[in-house]
Each structure stands twice: as C-alpha cells, then as structure tokens.
N, C-alpha and C positions, 0 to 999 in steps of 0.2 A: 592750598591743601595738594597732593598729590591725585591726580586723575589719568584715565588714558582718555585721547579726544582725538577727532580729526579737524582738520580745521578746511575741507572742502570735499565735497564729493568726490569717491573713488579715491581718496587720499589716506596715506598709511595711518594705523591708527598708534600714537605716538604717547609716552608719557607726558606729562604736562602739568606746572602749576597753576592751579584756577581758584577763585576765590571761596571760600568760605561759603554754602548756601545760606541765603536770606529763610529767614524760618517766619513764616506766615501764623497770625494767629489760629489755623487752622491746620497747621502742618506740625508734621512729626521730625524730628531730626533724628538720624538713625546713625550709627556708628557700623560702616558696615565690617561684616565678617564675613560674609561670602554673597556671591552675585553668582547667578546662571548665566550661561553664554550660549545665545539662540543664533538660530538660520535669522531671525528679524534683525538682530544686529548688522549682519553683512546686509540684509537688504537695505537698512537705514543709512549702513555707510557710502554702499554703492549707488543711492541717490532714487532707489527702486519708488519711495513714495514721495517724493519731494513735490511731488505738482499739489498735494494734500495735505502732508505735513510738514509746515514751516519752521523751519529748526534755524537758530542763530550759530555761526561759528567763533570760536571752536565751541565744540558738541562732545560732551564726552557720552560715550554709548552705554548701553545696559539696562536691562529690562526688568529684572527682579534681583531681589535682594534680601538675605536675614542678617538680622544683627542687633544691636543694642540701642535703645532709645536715651540719646544724652540730653536732651533738651526739648520742649514742647511749648505750641503758639499759646497766649494765653487763654484764648476760646477753647485748648483742646481737655475734655474732662475722662475719656477712655483709656490714656496711656500715661505712663510718669517714667521719669529718667529710672535707669534699671530693668526696664522691660524688656522683654527677648521678642522681637517681632518678626514677621515677613510681611512683603508685598510686592506686588507689579505697580509699580509708579504708572499714573494715565499717560497717555501718549504725548503730551505736550510738557511733559515734565521728568523724563526719562535720566539717567546719568548713572547707573548704579559700579559702573567701572571706576571709582573714586573712594576715597577716603571714608565721605560722609555725604550722606542727600537727605533733603527734606522731601518729606512727601505727604500730601493732602491725607489727615486722619482717617478720611474713609476709604481709602486706598490699602489700609494697613490693617493687620489681624495678629492675634496673637500666635507666634509660634508652636506648631504641635510639640506638647512637653514632652514627648515619645520620640522625638528627633535631636540630633544635636545640630547645631546652626549650618554645618557643612550640606547634611542633609536636606534642610529647611530651606536652605538657599536655591536648592534644584526646582524646586515646586512650584512657586506662585504664576509663573507666565503657562509652564504644559498644563498646571492642573486646572487652570481657569478655562486655556483651549477647549481642552477636552469635556470641563463641565457644560460651557457654553453650547459645544456641539451637540455633546447627547443629551443634555437634561434641557437647558434653555433653548435652542433652536430645535435639536433632534427630538424630545419628549419623547425619549426612548422607552419602551412597556415591555414587561417580562413576555418573553417567547418570542420576540421579534429577533428580525436576524440582523445583524450590525459588521459590516467590514471595516477594520481598520488598515492604513497601509503602514508601513515601517513600521512592525510592532516592534522590533530592539530600540526602537528610537526615543527621542525623549519625551515626545507626546505621544507616541505610540502605545509604550510601555503603560503610562497612566491611563490612556483611554481602554485599553483592554482591561483592567482591574476595576474601572467605574463601571463601563458597560457590563460587565459580571456581574458588576454587584447589583444594576438594576433589571438583574435576569436576562438581560439579552444572550443569544446563540452569537459567539463570538469568532468571525473567521478574522485571521491575518496573513498579510505577506511579511516575508524575513527570509534570510537566508539560511541555507540547509542547517548552518552551523548553529543558528540561533533558535532552530525551532523545539528542543528542548526549555530554552530560556522562556519564549515567548507561552508555551504552554504550561509553565508554573505560573506565569502571570495569570492565566484563566482561558487563555486562546483555545476554543476545541475546534477548530480547523486552521491547519497551517501549511499556507501554499508558499514551495519556494520558488520565490522569482526567479531565481537563475535555471532552474530546470522546467520550471511549469509558468504557461501564461493562465492568470487566475480569469481572465474572462471566459475561458474556456474549460474553468472548474467550478466556479463559483455562478448560481442562479438564484434569482427570486430572494433580492436581499433590500428589507425596509429602509436602509441608511447605510452611506457610504461615508468614512472620513478620509478626505484624499491628502494626503501631506506632501505630494509631491508634482501636481500639474501635469500639464502637456498630455501625451499619447494616457497616460495613466489616468489623468482624469477622463478622456472620453472615452476610454474601455470600464472605466468605474458606472458610467452610464447605463452601459450594458448588461451589469450584472444585477439591476434593480428590478422589483415587481415594478407594474402600474402603477403609480401615486408615489414610489421612492422618491427617496432626496441623496444629492449629493452635496455634502457640506465641504467646500475646499480653502485651506488655510495657504494654498500656495500660489492661487489664482487661475484664472484672471478677476478681477477685483469686478465688483457689479453696482450698478447703479445706485443701490441703496447703500453701498458704504461710501460712495462720494458723497451722498445726503449726510451721513452719519459724521463724515470728516467734515462737514459744511464746505464744501467745494463749491465754486461761484457756477455758473448754467456751462459756460463752457467745458470746464474741467469736467462737469458730470457726464456732459454728451461724450467727449474723446472716453471714458472709462466706461459709461456703458455701452460702447460699439466695442470696447476690447472684449466685452464678456458677451457679444451677441450672437458669435458663431457657436457658443456652447449652450446659452440657451436654446437656441433654436433647435440643436442636435437636441438637448431634454425635450423639449416639449414636441419633437415629433415622434421620441420614443414613450411620452405621456410619464414622463419623470419631471425631478425640478432640480437645478440646481441654483447652490447660494454661496457668496464666498463672506466667509468671516475672518475679521480683523479683531482679535479679542480685546474686550475690554478690562480696565481695572477695576475689581469690586471687593472691599473688605468685608463685605459680609458673605459672599460666595467662598471667599478664601475660610470664611467661619466653620462653614459646613464642611470643608475640605480637611480642614483640621480638626474635625470631629470623627470622619470619616478616617483620618490617617491614625488618631489617638485610639478608636476602634479595631486597629489591624484589616481596614478594608482594603486602603491602600498604603504603598510602601514606596516610596523614593527609590530610582536606581540612579546611581553617581557611579557613570563609567572613568571618569577622570578628573582628578583635580589639578590644578595650576595653582602655583603660587602666584601671589598678586602681579607681581612684578614681571609674569612670561602671559599677564591679558593680551597682547597681540598674536603671542602663539598659540594661545586657547582659543581666539576666534578662528585663527586660519586651521585649526585643526577638524574645523567642521567640514572643510570643504575636502580633507581626507576620506571621511568616513569610517566604518569600522569601530566607532565607539559604542557598546552599549547604554542607553540611559542618556543622563546629561552629563555635559560635562560644565565643569564651575572653575570660577578662581577664588581662592581663598586667601585671607590676611592671617588665618590661623594656621593650624597645624592639621595635617593627616592627608600626605601625598599619596593617591591611588593612581594604577595604571591599569585599566581591564577593558581593554578592546576584544571585539570579536564581533 
C-alpha cells in the first residue's frame, strides 16, 4: 500500500510502498479517509523523542485518523466492517499517513454522526489533548480562570470550547486578525501577542495550557495564582513522562534534568508545571463524540491537502497562519482558510 514515511530521523517524508498492516485479534483495520497533521509528526520526524519512543524504519508518520472499518480481528466485538470511526493510535502504532492502518479497538471510537470524515479526522489528537489537559489533569471547575495559548491553532481552538463548556473564564493569546475568531469560539479575554505581553495583562489564573514552551512557558508560570498549574505540551518533558514511556534509569535522569529549571522556578513561585504527552483513549473519544453531536465542540479545519501532498501538508505547519487544523484527505473537499 502507499504510505508517507521516513527512513531516518531528520530525513524527508516521502511516498513509499509498505506492507499491508497485520490485523491482530483485537485490532480494527481502517481504510484512511482523512489524517490530521500535527506538530507531533514533525517532532517525531526530527527525532525529538527518539530516546523514549523506539521506532523502526521505514516509519510511516501520522497520529490521527478518520475512516471506514474494512476488517476486524477475531476478538473484536465493538466494531464491524462498514463502520465509520476515528482514532488516535497509541504511540507505538502510529502511521495514519497511509492507505490503511490497524489500530487496537480500545483506541477507536465511532465518528461523530454530525460530521463528515474530513472534519472528524481533524479531531482525535487535539481533542484528546484538550480533554486530558483540562479534565484529566487540570480538573477545571466552573468559575476558574484558564489561559490557553495559541487559541486559533489546532489544540487551542478545541481547548477554548471545552474550557468554556466546563464553566471556566477563558483567556487566550492570538493575533489581532484572529481576535473575533477566538471570541466566537468562547474566549472571554483575548491578548494580541503581537501588540501585548500577556504576562503584563493577565493575573491570578488557575491553569495555563502552554503550547509553545520556552520563554512563553516561563511567563506562564508568573500569571498563575499560588497553587496554580501550567500544563505544557511543547516541553520540556519531565520525569513522570519518562516513566510513562518506560525509559531506563539513565534516560529518566536526563529527562528529569531537562525540566529541572522550570520546575525549580515554578516551586519558587508556589505553582506547578506538568508535561503532557497525550495518550490514546477510545473511551475519552466517545465522550468527545457526544460533545460534538450535542454542538458543544466543533472542529476547525483550516486547510485540506490531497493525500499525494502529505509532505507539503507537514511543511505547512512550520509556516503558520492556518486557523485550526491541517489535514490530508483521500476524499474530496479542498479548503484553504489561512489567517
């Protein structure tokens, strides 16, 4: 089958022929309609997690999918051929930039009935990231103050909607041209990052979802109330992440050192920092499906590339300027909504 893969870290993403997936007894074989394109794909391509995620080459990239079930393993009872589904495959079974992929049934959920598969394919990774940051880790409660960075992006656009649904007062950072867009998603306070420094505008926040890292992360610590928390998805990773990945003692020690500085600064301020590497969960996707079908969450697809242009789709992430998600599709529906 056709797939887009790398043969080494930092190598180009190229079309290649790969063997058909092996379908285990608990697996669902999905014919790919749409695959979301994420910064995680680029981080894997460049080897950012190579010390803890051991992949074999050639490696097909792609971390979320929507499509149609074409075969199920002998022990599968929840799905049947012909079902429309979506999923974020678990970290050691990625490869949605392909014609077909086998996924453990525990990671799969029925696609929202209210969406076409192009929109559905944009959701699993970003929606699970938002859910795990705000619900699983953040335990956001009504009346709390939540700051979500990059509100017009893939994660941010879903996280704003979810935080608002949870009853939070939501602030976000965005360009001035995206101010109206993120307010329509539910943001109460919008900071134009090109004209304002959010650290000088926002104070007393209970939770920050940081999607950028670096100086942005350090500033985020300072807008928290005492006891508040920053959940970062752009690093640096912490020891808990290394343990979750099953890293050996040496690698755990190295990774713990990477986040030592930010954790030390957080402790001095009386706040906390946690790194989130989201995990696959069909159960959580079912809850997300319900929110989508109840019109609580809506996907934001900014650009759709044809499957043949998957490398260009990945490269487009580095250029920025796209509202919501970039996806690649083996179906029809070209869009180009940059802003």
